[in-house]
C-alpha positions as CSV (number, residue, x, y, z in Angstrom):
1,M,18.3,26.8,-61.4
2,S,20.2,29.7,-63.0
3,Y,18.7,33.1,-62.9
4,S,16.6,34.3,-65.8
5,E,14.5,37.4,-65.9
6,P,11.3,35.7,-67.3
7,T,11.3,33.3,-64.4
8,I,11.8,35.9,-61.7
9,N,9.5,38.5,-63.2
10,P,6.4,36.8,-64.6
11,T,4.9,39.4,-66.6
12,G,8.1,76.1,-40.4
13,G,9.9,78.3,-38.1
14,V,11.2,75.2,-36.4
15,A,14.9,74.6,-36.3
16,P,16.0,71.8,-38.5
17,R,16.8,68.5,-36.8
18,R,19.6,66.6,-38.5
19,V,20.6,63.1,-37.7
20,D,23.8,61.9,-39.3
21,T,23.6,58.2,-40.2
22,P,26.7,56.2,-39.4
23,P,28.2,54.7,-42.5
24,A,27.7,51.2,-41.2
25,L,23.9,51.6,-41.2
26,S,23.8,52.4,-44.9
27,E,26.3,49.8,-46.2
28,N,25.4,46.3,-47.2
29,L,21.7,47.0,-46.7
30,M,20.6,44.4,-49.3
31,A,21.4,41.6,-46.9
32,Q,19.2,43.2,-44.2
33,I,16.5,43.9,-46.7
34,V,16.2,40.3,-47.9
35,S,16.5,38.8,-44.4
36,R,13.6,36.5,-43.5
37,P,12.2,38.6,-40.7
38,N,12.2,41.8,-42.8
39,M,10.6,40.0,-45.8
40,Q,7.9,38.4,-43.6
41,R,7.0,41.8,-42.1
42,A,6.9,43.3,-45.6
43,W,4.6,40.5,-46.8
44,K,2.2,41.0,-43.9
45,R,2.0,44.7,-44.6
46,V,1.4,44.2,-48.4
47,K,-1.2,41.5,-47.7
48,S,-3.1,43.8,-45.2
49,N,-3.2,46.6,-47.8
50,Q,-4.7,44.3,-50.4
51,G,-4.4,45.8,-53.9
52,A,-4.9,44.7,-57.4
53,P,-2.6,42.5,-59.5
54,G,0.2,44.2,-61.5
55,C,1.1,43.7,-65.2
56,N,1.8,40.0,-64.7
57,G,-1.7,39.3,-63.3
58,M,-0.3,37.6,-60.1
59,T,-2.7,38.0,-57.2
60,L,-1.8,38.2,-53.5
61,E,-3.2,34.6,-53.1
62,E,-0.8,33.3,-55.7
63,L,2.4,34.9,-54.3
64,P,3.1,32.2,-51.6
65,D,3.3,29.4,-54.2
66,F,5.6,31.6,-56.4
67,V,7.8,32.4,-53.4
68,R,8.2,28.7,-52.4
69,Q,9.4,27.8,-55.9
70,H,11.5,30.9,-56.9
71,W,12.5,32.9,-53.8
72,A,16.0,31.5,-53.6
73,T,16.7,32.7,-57.1
74,V,15.0,36.1,-56.6
75,R,16.9,36.6,-53.3
76,Q,20.3,35.8,-55.0
77,A,19.4,38.2,-57.9
78,L,18.7,41.0,-55.4
79,L,21.9,40.4,-53.5
80,D,24.2,40.3,-56.6
81,G,22.4,43.2,-58.3
82,S,21.0,41.4,-61.3
83,Y,17.3,41.6,-60.3
84,R,15.2,43.7,-62.7
85,P,11.7,44.9,-61.6
86,S,8.7,44.5,-63.7
87,P,7.0,47.5,-65.3
88,V,4.1,49.0,-63.3
89,L,0.6,48.8,-64.6
90,R,-0.9,52.2,-65.2
91,V,-4.5,52.8,-64.4
92,M,-6.4,56.2,-64.3
93,I,-8.4,57.1,-61.3
94,P,-10.8,60.0,-61.0
95,K,-9.7,63.2,-59.1
96,R,-11.9,65.0,-56.7
97,S,-11.5,68.2,-58.7
98,G,-12.4,66.5,-62.0
99,G,-10.3,64.7,-64.6
100,K,-8.1,61.7,-63.8
101,R,-4.7,61.0,-62.4
102,P,-2.4,58.1,-63.2
103,L,-1.8,55.4,-60.6
104,G,1.0,52.8,-61.0
105,I,0.4,49.3,-59.7
106,P,3.6,47.2,-59.3
107,T,3.5,43.5,-59.3
108,V,2.8,41.8,-56.0
109,T,6.5,40.6,-55.9
110,D,7.8,44.1,-56.4
111,R,5.4,45.5,-53.9
112,V,6.8,43.2,-51.2
113,I,10.4,44.0,-52.2
114,Q,9.7,47.8,-52.2
115,Q,8.0,47.4,-48.8
116,A,11.1,45.6,-47.5
117,I,13.3,48.4,-48.8
118,L,11.1,51.0,-47.2
119,Q,11.3,49.3,-43.8
120,L,15.1,49.6,-43.8
121,L,15.4,53.1,-45.4
122,S,12.7,54.8,-43.3
123,P,14.7,54.6,-40.0
124,I,17.7,56.0,-41.8
125,F,16.0,59.0,-43.4
126,D,13.0,59.8,-41.3
127,P,14.8,61.0,-38.1
128,G,16.5,63.7,-40.2
129,F,13.3,65.0,-41.9
130,S,11.8,68.4,-41.0
131,E,9.4,68.7,-38.1
132,S,7.1,70.5,-40.6
133,S,6.9,67.5,-42.9
134,F,3.8,65.4,-42.1
135,G,3.1,63.1,-45.0
136,F,3.7,59.3,-44.9
137,R,5.8,59.4,-41.8
138,P,5.5,57.2,-38.7
139,G,3.6,59.0,-35.9
140,R,2.6,61.9,-38.2
141,S,-0.6,62.7,-40.1
142,A,-2.6,65.3,-42.0
143,H,-4.1,66.4,-38.7
144,G,-0.7,67.4,-37.5
145,A,-0.1,69.6,-40.6
146,L,-3.5,71.2,-40.1
147,R,-2.9,71.9,-36.5
148,Q,0.4,73.5,-37.3
149,V,-1.1,75.8,-39.9
150,Q,-3.9,76.7,-37.4
151,R,-1.2,77.6,-34.8
152,F,0.6,79.9,-37.2
153,I,-2.7,81.6,-38.0
154,T,-3.3,82.1,-34.3
155,E,0.2,83.7,-34.1
156,G,-0.8,86.3,-36.8
157,Y,0.3,84.7,-40.0
158,R,-2.9,85.3,-42.0
159,V,-1.6,85.1,-45.6
160,A,-1.0,81.8,-47.3
161,V,1.3,80.9,-50.2
162,D,-0.3,78.0,-52.0
163,L,2.3,76.4,-54.3
164,D,1.0,73.8,-56.7
165,L,3.6,71.4,-58.0
166,A,2.4,70.3,-61.5
167,R,2.2,66.5,-61.7
168,F,4.8,66.2,-59.0
169,F,5.2,62.4,-59.1
170,D,5.5,62.4,-62.9
171,E,8.1,65.2,-63.0
172,V,10.7,64.0,-60.5
173,Q,14.2,64.0,-62.2
174,H,15.8,60.6,-61.4
175,D,19.4,62.0,-61.1
176,V,18.3,64.8,-58.8
177,L,16.5,62.3,-56.6
178,M,19.2,59.6,-56.6
179,V,21.9,62.1,-55.6
180,R,19.9,62.8,-52.4
181,V,19.3,59.1,-51.7
182,A,23.0,58.4,-52.1
183,R,23.8,61.0,-49.3
184,K,22.8,58.4,-46.7
185,V,22.9,55.1,-48.7
186,S,26.3,53.8,-49.9
187,D,25.1,50.3,-50.8
188,K,25.6,50.4,-54.6
189,V,23.5,47.3,-55.2
190,L,20.5,49.0,-53.4
191,L,21.1,52.3,-55.2
192,R,21.1,50.4,-58.5
193,L,17.9,48.6,-57.6
194,I,16.1,51.8,-56.7
195,G,17.2,53.3,-59.9
196,R,15.8,50.3,-61.8
197,Y,12.5,50.7,-60.0
198,L,12.3,54.3,-61.2
199,R,13.1,53.3,-64.8
200,A,11.1,50.1,-64.9
201,G,8.6,51.6,-67.3
202,V,4.8,51.5,-67.3
203,M,2.3,49.2,-69.1
204,V,-0.4,51.3,-70.7
205,E,-3.1,49.2,-72.4
206,G,-0.6,46.5,-73.1
207,T,2.1,48.8,-74.4
208,L,5.4,49.3,-72.5
209,Q,6.3,52.9,-72.1
210,P,9.7,54.1,-70.7
211,T,9.9,56.2,-67.5
212,E,12.7,58.6,-68.1
213,K,11.5,60.7,-65.1
214,G,9.0,60.5,-62.3
215,T,8.2,58.1,-59.5
216,P,4.9,56.2,-60.1
217,Q,2.3,56.7,-57.4
218,G,1.1,53.4,-56.0
219,G,4.3,51.7,-54.9
220,P,5.2,51.5,-51.2
221,L,8.6,53.2,-51.9
222,S,7.2,56.2,-53.8
223,P,6.2,58.4,-50.7
224,L,9.6,58.0,-49.0
225,L,11.4,59.0,-52.2
226,A,9.2,62.1,-52.5
227,N,10.0,63.0,-48.9
228,I,13.7,62.5,-49.5
229,L,13.6,64.9,-52.5
230,L,11.4,67.5,-50.9
231,D,13.4,67.5,-47.6
232,D,15.9,69.9,-49.3
233,L,13.0,72.3,-49.8
234,D,12.0,71.9,-46.1
235,K,15.5,72.6,-44.9
236,E,15.7,75.7,-47.2
237,L,12.4,77.0,-45.8
238,E,13.6,76.5,-42.3
239,R,16.9,78.2,-43.0
240,R,15.0,81.2,-44.2
241,G,12.8,81.2,-41.1
242,H,9.5,80.6,-42.8
243,R,6.4,79.1,-41.2
244,F,5.1,76.2,-43.2
245,A,3.5,72.7,-43.3
246,R,4.0,70.1,-45.9
247,Y,2.1,66.9,-46.5
248,A,3.8,65.0,-49.4
249,D,3.7,67.5,-52.3
250,D,1.0,69.6,-50.7
251,L,2.7,72.7,-49.2
252,R,1.4,75.8,-47.4
253,I,3.7,78.6,-46.4
254,L,2.4,81.3,-44.0
255,A,3.3,85.0,-44.0
256,K,2.0,88.1,-42.1
257,T,1.6,90.3,-45.2
258,A,0.7,89.9,-48.8
259,R,3.9,91.6,-49.9
260,A,6.0,89.1,-47.9
261,A,4.0,86.2,-49.3
262,D,4.6,87.5,-52.9
263,R,8.4,87.5,-52.2
264,I,8.2,84.0,-50.8
265,M,6.2,82.8,-53.8
266,S,8.8,84.1,-56.2
267,S,11.9,82.9,-54.4
268,V,10.6,79.4,-53.5
269,T,9.4,79.0,-57.1
270,R,12.9,79.8,-58.3
271,Y,14.4,77.2,-55.8
272,L,12.0,74.5,-56.9
273,T,12.6,75.0,-60.6
274,R,16.4,75.6,-60.6
275,V,17.6,73.4,-57.7
276,L,15.0,70.5,-57.5
277,K,14.1,70.7,-61.3
278,L,10.4,70.6,-60.5
279,V,7.5,72.3,-62.3
280,V,5.4,74.8,-60.5
281,N,1.9,75.3,-61.9
282,E,1.7,79.1,-62.0
283,Q,-2.1,79.1,-62.9
284,K,-3.0,77.2,-59.7
285,S,-0.3,78.6,-57.4
286,R,-1.5,81.7,-55.6
287,V,-1.2,84.0,-52.6
288,V,-4.5,84.3,-50.6
289,P,-5.8,85.2,-47.1
290,T,-5.9,82.1,-45.0
291,N,-9.7,82.4,-44.9
292,Q,-9.6,81.5,-48.6
293,C,-7.0,78.8,-48.3
294,E,-7.8,75.1,-48.7
295,F,-5.4,72.5,-47.3
296,L,-5.9,68.8,-47.2
297,G,-9.7,69.1,-47.6
298,F,-10.1,71.8,-44.9
299,T,-10.4,75.6,-44.8
300,F,-9.8,78.1,-42.1
301,R,-12.3,80.7,-40.8
302,G,-10.4,83.0,-38.6
303,T,-8.5,80.6,-36.4
304,K,-11.2,77.9,-36.6
305,L,-10.8,74.8,-38.7
306,R,-13.6,73.5,-40.8
307,W,-14.1,71.0,-43.7
308,S,-14.1,72.7,-47.1
309,D,-17.2,73.2,-49.2
310,Q,-15.9,70.7,-51.7
311,S,-15.2,68.0,-49.1
312,Y,-18.7,68.5,-47.7
313,A,-20.3,68.4,-51.1
314,D,-18.5,65.1,-51.8
315,F,-19.6,63.8,-48.5
316,R,-23.3,64.5,-49.2
317,H,-23.0,63.0,-52.7
318,R,-21.6,59.7,-51.3
319,L,-24.3,59.6,-48.6
320,R,-26.9,60.1,-51.2
321,R,-25.6,57.1,-53.2
322,L,-25.4,54.9,-50.0
323,T,-29.1,55.9,-49.2
324,G,-30.4,55.7,-52.7
325,R,-33.8,53.9,-52.7
326,S,-32.9,52.0,-56.0
327,W,-29.9,50.3,-54.5
328,G,-31.2,46.7,-54.2
329,V,-29.5,45.6,-51.0
330,S,-30.9,44.7,-47.6
331,M,-31.2,47.5,-45.0
332,E,-28.7,45.6,-42.8
333,Y,-26.1,45.7,-45.5
334,R,-26.9,49.3,-46.3
335,F,-26.5,50.4,-42.7
336,T,-23.2,48.5,-42.4
337,A,-21.8,50.2,-45.6
338,L,-23.1,53.5,-44.4
339,G,-21.6,53.1,-41.0
340,R,-18.2,52.2,-42.3
341,Y,-18.1,55.3,-44.5
342,L,-19.4,57.6,-41.8
343,R,-16.8,56.4,-39.3
344,G,-14.0,56.8,-41.8
345,W,-15.1,60.2,-42.9
346,M,-15.6,61.5,-39.3
347,N,-12.3,60.0,-38.2
348,Y,-10.7,62.4,-40.6
349,F,-13.0,65.4,-41.0
350,G,-14.4,65.2,-37.4
351,I,-11.8,67.6,-36.2
352,S,-13.7,70.4,-38.0
353,Q,-15.0,73.0,-35.6
354,Y,-18.1,73.7,-37.7
355,Y,-21.2,72.2,-36.1
356,R,-24.0,74.0,-37.8
357,P,-24.7,71.4,-40.6
358,V,-24.4,68.4,-38.4
359,P,-27.9,68.2,-36.9
360,E,-29.4,68.8,-40.4
361,L,-27.4,65.9,-41.8
362,D,-28.8,63.6,-39.1
363,H,-32.3,64.6,-40.0
364,W,-31.7,64.2,-43.7
365,L,-30.1,60.7,-43.3
366,R,-33.0,59.5,-41.1
367,R,-35.5,60.7,-43.7
368,R,-33.7,59.0,-46.5
369,A,-33.5,55.8,-44.4
370,R,-37.3,55.9,-43.9
371,M,-37.7,56.4,-47.7
372,C,-35.5,53.3,-48.3
373,Y,-37.7,51.2,-45.9
374,W,-40.8,52.5,-47.7
375,K,-39.4,51.5,-51.1
376,Q,-38.5,48.0,-49.8
377,W,-41.9,47.3,-48.4
378,R,-43.3,48.0,-51.8
379,K,-46.9,46.8,-51.7
380,P,-49.6,48.7,-49.8
381,R,-50.5,45.6,-47.6
382,T,-46.9,45.1,-46.7
383,R,-46.5,48.8,-45.7
384,I,-49.7,48.7,-43.7
385,R,-48.7,45.5,-41.9
386,H,-45.3,47.0,-41.0
387,L,-46.8,50.3,-39.8
388,I,-49.3,48.5,-37.6
389,K,-46.6,46.3,-36.2
390,L,-44.6,49.4,-35.3
391,G,-47.6,50.8,-33.4
392,T,-49.4,53.0,-36.0
393,S,-53.2,53.0,-35.7
394,P,-54.9,51.0,-38.4
395,K,-56.6,54.1,-39.8
396,H,-53.3,56.0,-40.2
397,A,-51.5,52.9,-41.4
398,I,-54.1,52.4,-44.2
399,L,-54.2,56.0,-45.3
400,T,-50.4,56.2,-45.5
401,G,-50.0,52.7,-47.0
402,I,-52.4,53.2,-49.9
403,S,-51.1,56.8,-50.7
404,R,-49.6,57.3,-54.2
405,K,-47.5,60.2,-53.1
406,S,-43.7,60.1,-53.7
407,Y,-41.4,58.0,-51.5
408,W,-39.6,61.2,-50.3
409,H,-42.9,62.8,-49.4
410,L,-44.2,59.8,-47.5
411,S,-40.9,59.5,-45.6
412,K,-42.0,62.6,-43.6
413,T,-45.6,61.7,-42.8
414,L,-46.9,61.4,-39.3
415,A,-47.2,57.6,-39.6
416,T,-43.6,57.0,-40.8
417,Q,-42.0,59.5,-38.4
418,T,-43.8,58.6,-35.3
419,E,-43.3,54.8,-35.8
420,M,-40.0,54.6,-37.5
421,T,-38.6,56.8,-34.7
422,N,-35.0,58.0,-34.4
423,Q,-34.4,55.4,-31.6
424,W,-35.9,52.6,-33.8
425,L,-33.6,53.6,-36.7
426,A,-30.6,53.6,-34.3
427,E,-31.5,50.1,-33.1
428,Q,-31.6,49.0,-36.8
429,G,-28.0,50.2,-37.2
430,L,-28.2,53.8,-38.5
431,L,-25.4,55.8,-36.9
432,S,-25.7,59.4,-35.8
433,V,-23.5,62.0,-37.5
434,R,-23.8,64.2,-34.4
435,D,-22.6,61.5,-32.1
436,L,-19.6,60.7,-34.3
437,W,-18.8,64.4,-34.5
438,L,-19.0,64.8,-30.7
439,K,-16.8,61.8,-30.3
440,A,-14.2,63.2,-32.7
441,Q,-14.2,66.5,-30.8
442,G,-13.6,64.6,-27.5
443,Y,-17.0,65.3,-26.0
444,A,-18.1,61.7,-25.9
C-alpha cells in the first residue's frame, strides 16, 4: 500500500559539565528510533502513562490494531522523511493560582513516536546539561532543586531572583530551538520530523490553528526540548558564577545582597529576551528575601524548608472534598481514595520541616471521618445500633442517636469519640498524616 497522509494520520556555582557527542551517535538516528525494541519500550511507557485520545479520537486500546495494519507504512514514512504528525488537541486545565493554561494532547500514535525519539535523544543531550537543572531528567527531581536552594541559603545567599517566563511553552521560537537541537543531531530526517511536530498546529474546538512558535505542553518530547533551549541559560549563569536551581522553566537565582540580585535580574532578563528570544513577565518577576520566596510549592523560613501557604490551602481543600459527607460512596472507597491522595501529597510535600499543623490535621480528618459515618448511618435506630455494637452504653447511644444537632457537632460527642476511636478508624483504613510525615522525614 502506498503512503498517504490520511491513512497514517487518522484525524549554580557548579562548574559546567560538557559531554561532546561523537558524530556517529547523532547520525542516522531514525533507524534506531523506529527499531522494534525502542518502539516497544516507547509503547509500554505511553500505555503506563494512560492519557486521553488526541484529535483523531483513537484510544490506547485501539492503537495495537492500527499498528498491525499500518505500521509498515508509518515506519517507512518516518525513515524517508515523509511522515507528517497530526495536530495536537488543545484543552484548557485550571491553574493553581487561578485561570487556565493550555495543554496539548497529541494522538496516541504521535505520543509513541515522540516517546521513541525522547529515548534516543535523552542520552545524547542529558549528560551535557547543567548540574543545576533538575526538571524532567533521569535521576533528578524537584526535591533536588529545593535542597540545592536550601544549601545556598545556608551558605549565606539570602536574596532570591524570581524570574517568571511569560507563557514559556507558547513563546519558544522554533528557529532558536532547532539551532540548539542541531548542535548534537545531524540526522536531517529527524530534525525535519521534530520541526514538523513543532509546527503541526493545534485543534481548538474543531478548528485547526497554526503553531508558528511554541512547543505544546503534553507531548513526551516537549520537556526535553525545553531543557535543550534553556541549557544555554544554565551555562551562561554558570559562566558568571551564579548560584541557581532550575526546574523546567521555574528558575531561582540566589545572591547575597539585594543590589547584586537587582543586577542579576537586569542582565539575565536581557539575555533571555535578546539571545533566547523569550518573554519575561516583568509584573511577576521580582527580587525578594528568600523568606518571601516560593519555589515548586515550598517556601523557606531561615534555612528551614516548608510547604507554602497556598500548597497547604490546596491540600486542605482537597481533603475537605474527599471527606465531604454528601459524597455518596462507601467508606471503604472513600478511605482508599483518601489514602491514595495522602500518600502522593506526602511523598512530595513530606520533606517540609514544618510539623506544627500535622497533629491538628489528623484530629480534623478523624472528626470528618466520624461525621461521614454518622451521615451514612442516617436513621436514629441505625445509629443507636452501631454505637451499641461499638461498645457505647444504651443510654448514651440513644441520647446521641436521636439528637437533632448537626453532623459536625455530633462527630465530637462523647459517644462517637469514645467508640469510633482513633485505632478503630485506622483499622477501617484511615491513614495518619503524622505517620506519613514521620516516614517522609526518615523517622519511621
